Residue, then its C-alpha position, 0 to 999 in steps of 0.5 A: m151463104k149466097l150465090f151470085f153471078t157476074k156478067d161473065k156468068t161466074p158464080i161468086l160465093e159470099n159468106t154473109t155470116p160473121i165468124n167468131p174469131v175465138t171459136q175459129l181459133d178453138e176449131i183450128d187447135a182441135i183440127c191441128n191436134s186431130i191431124d197429129s193424132n191421125m198420123e200416129k194411127e196404125i191402119n187395119v181392116p177390122k172384122d166388123v167392117m168386112n161383115s158389114f157387107n153381108i146382105k140382110d133379109n129385110l130393109n132396115q125396119d126402123i126406116w121402112t115399113n112394108g117397103k114404104l118410108e116411115p112418114s115421120i122420117r120422110i117429113k124430116l128429110l123434106k125439112i132438111s132439104k128445104d132448110f139446105l136450099r133456103d140457106l143457099d138463097l137460090p134464084k126463084k126460077i130454080i125448080v127442085r126436080d126430085i129428092y132421092f133417098t139412096g145408098s145402102l139404107a135404101n137397100f138390103n146391104w145396110s149396116k151400122f156404117s151406113d148413112i142416109d144419102l139424100h140427093i136433091v135433084l136440080d137441072y144445072n142448065q137452069f143456071d147461067a153458068e158453066y156446068k163445072l162451076v155449078f157442080d163445084y159450087f154445090n159440091a162445096q156447099k154440101s160439104i159445108w152443110n154436112q160439116e156444120h150440121d150433125i143430123n142423124v136418123f136412128d143414129y144414121p148420119v144424113e149425108l146431103y148431096v146436090q145432083d144434076k138431073n142429067h147425071p147418071m146414078h149407079a144405084t140399085a135402089i132409089f126412093s123419091v122422098l118428094r113423090n113418096k114412091w120408089k124410083i128403083k125398087p130394091t131386090r134381094q139378090n144372092f150377091q157374091i162378094d169375095k171378101d178375101a179379094v176385097k180385103g186383100k186389095a184394101n190392104d195393098i192400098i193401105y200398105y202405101l202408107k209405109d212409104i209415105r210415113q218414111d218419106y215424111k220422117d226423111k223430110r221429103y215433104q214434096l214427095v209425100i204430097d205427090k204420093v198422097t195426091r197420086l194415091k187418092t187419084k188412083i182410089k178415085l179412078m178405081r171406084l169410078s171404074g168399079l161403079e161404071g163396070g159393076g155398080e155399087f157391089s163391084k169389088e172396086n167400090l167395096v174396096f173404097k167403102v172399106l178404106r172409108r170405114t177405117p181411118f185410112l183416108e183421114v191419115l192420108n190427108s193428115y200426112k199431106s196437110k203436115a207435109y205441105d205446112n212443113l214445105m211452105s214454112v219459111s221465115e220471111s224478112l221484107n226488104e222494100e225496094t222501089t224497083y219500079n215506079a208506083g202505078g206500074v201496070i201488071l198482068i195477072k192470070g186469073a183462076k183456072l177455068e174448066d178448060g185449063n185456060h185463064r182470063l187475063y186481067m190488068s191492074t196497077v201496082k201500089k208497092i213492090m217488096n222483095l222477100d228474103r226467105t229462109k226455110v225452117s231447116g235454115d236452108k235458103a228458100i227462093p227469094a221472091s218479089m211481091a206486088i201490092i195491087s190496086n183495087d181497080v182491075f180490068r179484064l182484057g179482051k180481043e176485038h178485031g185483033k186488038l187488045i181492049a181493057h174492060r173495066v169491071a164493077w166487082k160485087s165485092d172484094t171477095s168476087r174480085l180476088q176469086a176471079l184473080g185466083l188470089s187470096k189477098n191484094s198481093v201477088v208474087l211476080n213470076d212469069e206464070k202468074t204475072p206474065l211479061w211483068r218486066d215489060t209492063l211495069k215500065y208503064n204507068n198507063t194501061t193504054q200505053a202498056i197494051n199498045k207497047v207490049s204487043s207480045i201480050l196477044t201471043l200469051p198461051q192458055i188465055r181465054w179472051v173476052g170478046 
């Protein structure tokens, strides 16, 4: 995987490794089967999950000797970090500030559910891109790495993260693998954990599955998606609040750990995935109609930016197709018109109160589609994604469309190129 930056400082992710289609199909089948089995699971909080929060008398002696990280483990963690960074092929100017070993295995609350949290610390300001874009890029890369690499140390999985050096950490123990010394040394304290309260709160959240299951049986798929989304947001905010207020031993963070150590989150994601598939499953018959001349101009709102606004792009249409859509249930779905667009895409800007179309030399089809917020060279015509399409498609010339459709300048939520 490689990271590139366009002229407007947008990072573009390109996959340089060809995918074996047979292997990919096998993986898809396995995922589908696991989703179906997940949905049938009944969730409870086992006793060993609650006992995993007991404070130990010593650090894990397989990993630590007299408070020092075992040399062989340190060498392995350094190699894992080096391999990860090598695969990213980052610019040479990027400096690794530190490599942290943190989490329960660096503390006295380790258990069989623990993993090695390995944080590679970088300065996000070294990248010529907005903070959120860099954060999202590294978040995606660490997820890919963790999924593709099954690395264990004494049966404890290694979970790799990339962290900005300015981002606060809510940890009571941090060991610098790079410098081979403690940044925050753990201390064994008499942590008072109210296990009944933690288990009770976890069961309250698990109970929400009852309603979600019933809505799914009743084929209220949009409601399932909305409920799962709201519940996951609630859990995320609950954990964040706990970490900020009481640290890693807060009740809220422990409730999250309980949920993560059961199949609950997998079941929740499975219901959302299946509900979405059922909601979007439609049979489509294409009826081609030349409603507008080939070459008609079209505006496209690009992918949403970190502030909620969009870049505005302009292209021309090769073909327009009308879609008659029918749901799997036999009900009629909303008909749509789909435009096949050309590869020539302009970015619109404002100069002295006038619209200017900037031609863009895209690094690849992937980078162009990513900027447009599209998965392929087609877009459904609607007032949100393709604003003013009824007006712009009347023109075959981009300059004419810009000059004639003055309302383009008044479109909301647009970040114009200067």
